[in-house]
C-alpha positions in Angstrom: 120.4 99.7 105.7 121.0 100.3 101.9 118.0 99.8 99.8 117.5 100.0 96.1 113.8 100.4 94.9 113.1 99.5 91.2 110.3 101.0 90.1 110.9 103.9 92.6 108.9 106.6 90.4 105.8 104.5 90.4 102.8 105.0 92.9 103.8 102.3 95.0 107.7 102.6 94.8 107.4 106.5 95.9 105.7 105.4 98.8 108.2 102.8 99.7 111.2 105.1 98.9 109.3 108.0 101.3 108.8 105.6 104.2 112.2 103.9 104.2 114.0 107.2 103.8 112.0 108.9 106.5 113.2 105.8 109.3 116.8 106.4 108.1 117.5 104.0 105.2 120.1 105.1 102.9 117.6 104.6 99.7 118.7 104.5 95.9 115.4 104.5 93.6 115.2 103.9 89.8 112.9 105.7 87.2 112.2 104.5 83.7 111.5 108.3 82.4 111.3 110.8 84.9 113.1 110.8 88.4 111.2 111.7 91.7 111.5 114.4 93.7 111.6 112.9 97.2 114.3 114.7 99.4 117.3 112.2 100.6 116.4 109.8 97.4 119.5 109.0 95.1 117.9 108.2 91.6 119.3 106.3 89.0 117.7 106.0 85.3 116.6 102.1 84.6 114.8 100.6 81.7 114.1 96.9 82.6 113.8 96.2 79.0 117.6 96.9 78.7 119.1 94.1 80.9 122.6 95.1 80.4 121.7 98.2 82.4 120.4 96.2 85.3 123.6 94.8 86.8 125.4 98.2 86.5 122.7 99.7 88.5 122.6 97.1 91.3 126.6 97.5 91.3 126.3 101.3 91.7 123.9 101.3 94.4 125.5 98.5 96.5 122.3 97.6 98.4 121.8 95.2 101.0 118.0 94.7 99.8 116.6 95.3 96.4 112.6 96.0 96.4 111.1 95.4 92.9 108.0 97.3 92.5 108.3 97.6 88.6 106.0 96.3 86.1 104.2 97.2 82.9 101.0 95.5 82.1 101.5 93.9 78.7 105.1 94.2 78.6 106.6 90.7 79.3 110.1 92.1 78.8 109.6 94.5 82.1 107.3 92.3 84.0 108.9 88.7 83.7 112.4 89.3 82.0 113.1 92.4 83.8 112.4 91.2 87.2 114.3 87.9 86.6 117.4 89.9 85.8 116.9 92.0 88.8 116.7 88.9 91.1 119.8 87.4 89.3 121.7 90.6 89.5 120.8 90.9 93.4 121.9 87.3 94.0 125.3 87.5 91.9 125.6 90.5 94.6 124.4 88.8 97.7 121.3 91.3 98.3 118.5 90.2 99.8 115.3 90.4 97.4 112.0 91.6 97.9 109.7 91.2 94.8 106.1 92.8 94.6 103.7 90.3 92.8 100.0 90.5 92.2 97.0 88.6 92.7 96.6 88.3 88.8 98.4 85.2 89.1 95.3 83.5 89.9 92.3 82.6 87.8 89.4 83.0 90.4 88.3 79.3 90.0 89.2 78.9 93.7 88.1 82.3 94.7 90.1 82.2 98.1 94.0 82.0 97.8 96.5 81.5 100.4 100.4 81.8 100.3 100.4 77.8 99.3 98.0 78.4 96.3 99.3 77.4 92.9 99.3 80.0 90.2 96.7 79.8 87.3 97.1 82.9 85.6 94.6 83.8 82.7 95.8 87.0 81.5 99.2 87.6 79.9 100.0 90.0 82.7 99.3 87.4 85.1 101.4 84.9 83.5 104.2 87.2 83.5 104.0 87.9 87.1 103.9 84.1 87.7 106.8 83.4 85.6 108.7 85.9 87.5 107.7 84.2 90.7 109.0 80.9 89.4 112.4 82.2 88.5 113.1 84.4 91.4 112.2 81.3 93.8 114.9 79.3 91.9 117.5 82.1 91.7 117.3 83.4 95.2 115.3 80.9 97.6 115.6 83.3 100.3 113.5 86.1 98.4 110.4 87.4 99.7 107.7 87.4 97.0 104.8 89.9 98.1 101.5 89.2 96.4 99.2 92.3 96.4 96.1 93.3 95.1 94.2 96.6 93.9 96.2 99.5 95.4 94.8 102.6 96.6 95.9 105.8 98.5 94.6 109.2 99.5 94.1 110.3 95.8 96.6 109.7 93.0 96.2 105.9 92.1 95.2 104.7 88.6 92.0 103.3 90.5 90.9 106.3 92.1 91.7 108.5 88.9 89.6 106.4 87.0 86.6 106.6 89.2 87.1 110.5 89.2 87.0 110.4 85.4 84.0 108.4 85.3 81.9 110.5 87.9 83.1 113.5 86.0 82.0 112.5 82.7 85.5 112.6 81.4 86.1 109.0 80.5 83.7 106.1 79.0 83.9 102.7 81.1 82.3 100.6 83.3 82.9 99.4 87.2 82.1 95.5 87.1 80.3 94.1 90.0 81.7 90.6 89.6 85.1 91.4 89.8 86.2 91.0 93.3 89.3 91.8 94.9 91.2 92.6 98.2 92.3 96.2 98.0 95.1 97.5 100.0 96.2 101.3 100.9 99.5 102.2 99.5 100.9 103.3 102.8 99.9 100.1 104.6 101.6 98.0 101.6 104.6 100.3 101.7 105.1 99.9 105.2 104.9 96.2 105.1 107.3 96.0 102.3 109.8 98.1 104.3 109.3 95.8 107.4 109.9 92.8 105.2 112.8 94.2 103.8 114.3 94.8 107.3 113.5 91.2 108.6 114.7 87.7 108.0 111.2 86.8 106.2 111.6 84.5 103.3 109.1 82.8 100.9 105.5 83.8 99.8 103.6 86.7 101.6 100.1 87.8 100.9 99.7 91.4 101.4 95.9 92.3 100.6 93.5 93.8 102.7 90.9 91.8 104.8 87.7 93.6 102.7 86.6 91.9 99.8 85.0 94.0 97.4 84.0 94.7 93.7 85.2 96.9 91.4 81.8 98.8 91.6 81.6 98.8 95.5 85.4 100.1 95.3 84.4 102.9 93.1 81.5 103.8 95.4 83.8 104.1 98.3 86.2 106.3 96.7 83.2 108.4 95.2 81.7 108.9 98.8 85.2 109.7 100.2 85.8 112.3 97.5 82.5 113.8 97.3 81.7 112.7 93.7 78.2 111.3 92.6 78.4 107.8 93.0 75.2 107.3 90.7 77.1 108.7 88.2 79.3 105.3 88.0 78.6 103.1 85.5 78.0 99.4 86.7 78.2 96.1 84.5 79.5 92.7 84.8 82.8 91.2 83.0 81.1 88.1 82.6 78.6 89.9 80.0 81.8 91.1 77.9 84.7 89.6 76.2 87.3 91.1 78.3 89.5 88.5 79.7 90.3 88.1 83.3 89.6 86.6 86.6 86.4 87.3 88.5 86.7 86.5 92.2 90.2 86.7 93.6 90.3 87.0 97.4 93.8 86.8 98.8 94.1 85.2 102.3 96.5 87.4 103.8 95.8 86.2 107.7 99.0 84.0 107.8 101.4 86.8 106.5 99.3 89.3 108.5 100.2 87.2 111.8 103.9 87.7 111.2 104.0 91.5 110.5 103.7 94.6 113.1 102.1 96.6 110.0 98.4 96.3 109.9 96.7 95.9 106.5 93.5 97.8 106.5 90.5 97.1 104.8 88.8 99.2 102.0 85.7 100.0 104.1 88.1 101.1 106.8 90.6 103.3 105.0 87.8 104.8 102.3 85.5 105.9 105.2 84.8 109.6 104.8 85.5 111.5 107.7 82.9 113.3 109.4 
């Protein structure tokens, strides 16, 4: 199978490219500023803000499936308009689409959200993701829209880097105790996306981990795994500051999980420190 990974140089995109290549798929991946170094991957430059490039890249890659893992917080042109144009170009060439979305499309007013929940974003990033979802479902009814939550790995994710910087005194900030999410390991998420790309799944899928944890608890788990002093992680409440954003958003991924071979582990499992 030929797979085009848009956003292939990002944290998630690299792992999707690595896994897809490892099991024998022909992978083309895009980058905005710097190509990746994964062997066996064909790299193409693509800035989603320049929509004229999108059709050219899809035409050159000639994929069976397009996986879009690209986004830029605060950038509607990339996260919304660019994603929509990727789906349009893929549809015009008869390609399957797997679009990565986010739990940011929800406000937290209902706390628990399954695949039938209606988006009600409270941030510009969430609004951009919700707009992309709506347009993609219209343009490519057979697409997979995969909502996920905080993505963590074995080091190198923005969340892990932030915890290290806080614990080592290299950055000011706070980890909220009242912001709850369902983190997922990047390897599990990538495996699920590759599985979805190779099957006949369609529609909305939720790919969050089974553990609902606060940003602060997630930080403590990362600190324990990495041998950092968790006492150095400042705790606070988003409700006490003017920072906009949803509080408690729990992706209910049980329905999607029942359809997949890939098991999505919870944060308390994949961040458990090895003895």
